[in-house]
C-alpha positions as CSV (number, residue, x, y, z in Angstrom):
1,M,300.1,307.4,-59.4
2,H,301.4,309.6,-56.5
3,I,299.9,313.1,-56.4
4,S,300.5,315.7,-53.6
5,D,300.4,319.4,-52.7
6,I,297.9,320.6,-55.3
7,H,297.3,323.8,-53.2
8,Y,294.4,324.8,-55.4
9,V,293.1,328.3,-55.8
10,P,289.9,328.9,-57.7
11,G,290.5,329.9,-61.3
12,Q,293.7,328.0,-61.9
13,R,292.5,326.7,-65.2
14,R,295.9,325.4,-66.5
15,K,296.3,323.4,-63.3
16,F,292.7,322.2,-63.6
17,D,293.2,321.0,-67.2
18,W,296.5,319.3,-66.3
19,L,295.0,317.5,-63.3
20,Q,292.2,316.2,-65.5
21,S,294.6,315.0,-68.1
22,L,296.4,312.7,-65.6
23,A,293.6,310.2,-66.0
24,E,294.8,309.5,-69.5
25,L,297.7,307.6,-68.0
26,K,295.2,305.0,-66.6
27,P,296.9,304.3,-63.2
28,D,296.0,301.2,-61.3
29,L,295.9,303.2,-58.1
30,V,296.0,306.8,-57.0
31,V,297.7,307.9,-53.8
32,N,297.0,311.4,-52.7
33,T,299.3,312.7,-49.9
34,G,297.4,315.8,-49.1
35,D,297.5,319.7,-49.1
36,N,294.8,319.8,-51.9
37,L,293.6,323.3,-50.9
38,S,295.0,326.8,-50.7
39,H,291.7,328.8,-50.6
40,P,288.4,328.6,-48.7
41,A,286.4,328.4,-52.0
42,A,288.6,325.7,-53.7
43,V,286.8,322.5,-52.7
44,D,284.4,322.3,-55.7
45,E,287.0,322.9,-58.3
46,V,289.4,320.5,-56.7
47,L,286.8,317.7,-56.7
48,E,285.9,318.5,-60.3
49,A,289.6,318.7,-61.4
50,L,290.2,315.3,-59.8
51,E,287.0,313.7,-61.0
52,P,288.6,311.7,-63.8
53,L,291.2,310.3,-61.4
54,R,288.6,309.5,-58.8
55,R,287.3,306.9,-61.2
56,F,290.3,304.8,-60.3
57,P,291.0,303.1,-57.0
58,G,292.6,305.4,-54.6
59,V,293.7,306.3,-51.0
60,F,294.4,309.6,-49.4
61,V,295.8,311.3,-46.3
62,P,295.3,315.0,-45.4
63,G,297.9,317.8,-45.0
64,S,297.6,320.9,-42.9
65,N,296.4,322.9,-45.8
66,D,293.4,320.7,-46.2
67,Y,292.4,321.8,-42.7
68,Y,293.6,325.4,-42.6
69,A,294.0,328.2,-45.0
70,P,297.6,329.3,-45.7
71,Q,299.0,332.1,-43.5
72,W,301.4,334.7,-44.7
73,K,305.0,334.1,-43.6
74,N,308.3,335.6,-44.4
75,P,309.7,333.0,-46.8
76,L,313.2,333.4,-45.2
77,R,311.9,331.8,-42.0
78,Y,311.9,328.5,-43.8
79,L,315.7,328.6,-43.9
80,H,315.7,328.8,-40.1
81,S,313.1,326.1,-39.1
82,P,310.0,324.2,-40.3
83,S,306.8,326.1,-40.5
84,K,304.1,325.9,-37.8
85,L,300.5,327.0,-37.2
86,E,300.2,330.3,-35.5
87,G,297.3,332.1,-34.0
88,E,293.9,330.9,-35.1
89,P,294.1,329.9,-38.8
90,E,291.0,329.9,-40.9
91,E,289.4,326.4,-41.1
92,L,288.7,325.1,-44.6
93,D,285.8,322.8,-45.6
94,W,287.9,319.6,-45.3
95,R,284.8,317.5,-44.3
96,R,283.2,318.2,-47.7
97,L,286.5,317.6,-49.5
98,F,287.1,314.2,-47.8
99,A,283.5,313.2,-48.3
100,G,283.9,313.9,-52.0
101,F,286.9,311.7,-52.2
102,E,285.2,308.9,-50.4
103,A,282.0,309.2,-52.4
104,E,283.9,307.9,-55.5
105,G,285.5,305.1,-53.5
106,W,288.9,306.6,-52.4
107,R,289.8,305.2,-49.0
108,S,290.8,307.6,-46.2
109,L,294.0,306.6,-44.4
110,T,293.7,309.3,-41.8
111,N,295.1,307.4,-38.9
112,R,293.6,304.3,-40.4
113,T,294.5,301.1,-42.2
114,A,293.0,299.5,-45.4
115,R,293.4,296.5,-47.6
116,L,292.8,296.9,-51.3
117,D,292.6,294.5,-54.2
118,V,294.4,296.3,-57.0
119,G,294.5,294.2,-60.2
120,D,295.8,290.8,-59.2
121,H,297.5,292.1,-56.1
122,V,296.5,292.6,-52.5
123,L,297.9,295.8,-50.9
124,D,298.0,296.6,-47.2
125,F,298.0,300.3,-46.3
126,S,298.7,302.2,-43.1
127,G,298.3,306.0,-43.1
128,V,298.5,308.8,-40.6
129,D,297.1,312.3,-40.3
130,D,299.6,315.1,-40.9
131,P,302.7,314.6,-38.7
132,H,303.8,318.2,-39.4
133,I,301.0,319.4,-37.1
134,G,301.1,316.5,-34.7
135,R,297.9,314.8,-35.7
136,D,299.5,311.4,-36.6
137,E,298.4,308.3,-34.6
138,F,299.8,305.1,-36.1
139,Q,297.2,302.3,-36.1
140,G,299.3,299.3,-37.2
141,W,298.6,297.3,-40.3
142,P,295.6,295.2,-41.5
143,E,295.5,291.8,-39.8
144,T,297.2,289.2,-41.8
145,R,295.4,286.0,-42.8
146,G,298.3,283.8,-43.8
147,E,298.2,285.0,-47.4
148,T,301.0,283.7,-49.7
149,P,302.6,285.8,-50.8
150,A,302.0,288.3,-48.1
151,P,300.4,291.6,-49.2
152,V,302.8,294.5,-50.0
153,R,302.7,297.0,-47.2
154,I,302.5,300.7,-48.3
155,A,302.7,303.5,-45.7
156,V,301.3,306.9,-46.4
157,A,301.8,310.3,-44.7
158,H,301.7,313.9,-45.8
159,A,304.9,315.2,-44.1
160,P,307.9,312.9,-44.2
161,V,308.8,313.5,-40.5
162,R,311.4,311.1,-39.4
163,A,309.6,309.8,-36.3
164,A,306.6,308.8,-38.5
165,L,308.9,307.2,-41.1
166,D,310.7,305.3,-38.3
167,T,307.5,303.9,-37.1
168,F,306.4,302.8,-40.6
169,A,309.8,301.2,-41.3
170,Q,310.2,299.4,-38.0
171,T,306.7,297.9,-38.3
172,G,307.3,296.4,-41.7
173,A,306.5,298.9,-44.4
174,D,307.7,297.9,-47.9
175,L,307.3,301.3,-49.4
176,I,306.6,304.8,-47.9
177,L,304.9,307.6,-49.8
178,A,304.9,311.3,-48.6
179,G,304.7,314.9,-49.9
180,H,304.9,318.2,-48.1
181,T,308.4,319.3,-49.1
182,H,307.5,320.7,-52.5
183,G,310.9,319.3,-53.5
184,G,312.4,322.3,-51.8
185,Q,310.2,324.6,-54.0
186,V,313.0,327.2,-54.5
187,C,316.1,325.2,-55.4
188,L,319.6,325.7,-56.6
189,P,320.3,324.7,-60.3
190,G,320.0,321.0,-60.7
191,G,317.1,320.8,-58.3
192,H,319.2,320.9,-55.1
193,A,316.8,321.7,-52.2
194,L,317.6,324.4,-49.6
195,V,315.0,323.2,-47.2
196,T,312.5,320.4,-46.7
197,N,310.2,322.1,-44.1
198,C,310.7,319.1,-41.8
199,D,313.6,317.0,-40.4
200,L,314.2,315.0,-43.6
201,P,317.6,315.5,-45.1
202,R,317.6,317.9,-48.1
203,S,319.0,315.1,-50.3
204,Q,315.7,313.3,-49.9
205,A,313.5,316.3,-50.6
206,R,312.0,314.7,-53.8
207,G,311.9,311.5,-55.7
208,L,312.8,307.9,-54.8
209,S,315.4,307.3,-52.1
210,T,316.1,304.8,-49.3
211,F,315.0,305.7,-45.8
212,T,317.1,304.1,-43.0
213,S,315.2,303.8,-39.8
214,T,316.8,304.7,-36.5
215,A,317.9,301.7,-34.3
216,Q,315.6,301.4,-31.3
217,Q,316.9,302.4,-27.9
218,V,316.9,300.1,-25.0
219,G,313.6,300.5,-23.1
220,S,311.6,301.6,-26.1
221,P,308.6,299.6,-27.3
222,R,310.6,298.1,-30.1
223,S,314.0,297.9,-28.4
224,G,316.4,295.5,-29.8
225,Q,315.1,295.8,-33.4
226,P,317.8,296.6,-36.0
227,S,317.4,299.5,-38.3
228,R,315.6,298.8,-41.6
229,Q,316.0,300.3,-45.1
230,V,312.8,301.0,-46.9
231,P,312.1,302.7,-50.3
232,L,310.8,306.2,-49.7
233,H,309.1,308.3,-52.4
234,V,308.6,312.0,-51.7
235,S,306.6,313.9,-54.3
236,A,307.8,317.4,-55.2
237,G,304.1,318.2,-55.5
238,I,302.0,320.1,-58.0
239,G,301.4,323.6,-56.5
240,T,302.6,326.1,-54.0
241,S,301.0,327.9,-51.1
242,A,299.0,330.8,-52.2
243,T,301.2,333.0,-50.0
244,A,304.4,331.9,-51.8
245,P,303.5,331.1,-55.4
246,V,307.0,330.6,-56.8
247,R,308.9,327.5,-57.8
248,L,312.6,327.6,-59.0
249,F,314.5,324.7,-60.5
250,C,311.8,322.5,-59.1
251,P,309.0,321.9,-61.6
252,P,305.6,320.5,-60.5
253,E,305.0,316.8,-60.8
254,A,302.8,313.8,-60.5
255,T,304.6,310.5,-60.4
256,L,303.9,307.1,-61.9
257,L,305.6,304.4,-59.8
258,E,305.9,300.8,-60.8
259,V,305.9,298.6,-57.7
260,H,307.4,295.1,-58.0
261,D,306.8,292.5,-55.4
262,S,310.0,290.5,-55.4
């Protein structure tokens, strides 16, 4: 199950109940791609809302709105360029949030790798901190031990920034999961996104698509490597920033993915 961009504000009871109901789907694994918070007092309710899901194996990466409270912006600015942190944003209690996730066994992929046994399968993960605010530091993949078949490699980031996706793809990812875009949040009829709030094409703002990595230039660390095509799933997310609480032609979502090792 891929969840992302909850952007929780205390008192959102419909969202709370819906999040708790997701556990009824009994996922084998939960992947949380960040931006859980949208208010300084939201940590306790987020942890409670996700408590049923935290009983399942899981991994997570942070987004900028796990670290910092949302700032008011003119929404029209998103049509011009991706958002950025300005001034001195209010820091949120991200340490307590992450500790709550890890207390139930979810693994942090914040510039880390992990190997998980999920059912009868071995999965290798590589995650990064939020590329949208320049905190990503790729750490490679878990060391292989000659397993047959080789573990499926799943890459995880909050923002699907092309540079981070390129690194994942060129180093052998089999699947990439990200959030951040809100699916465009305010879309044209049919769910056609106007923006992605990053450099990902609008046609890939939500759902499953194919990411084609950029061929490496001569002189780069991986020069001579051909481009690769990797499945990319971008979640349209569950909430919105507290400063722009509107979604149009882009309903909230959590996604169940079936991963086949072929």
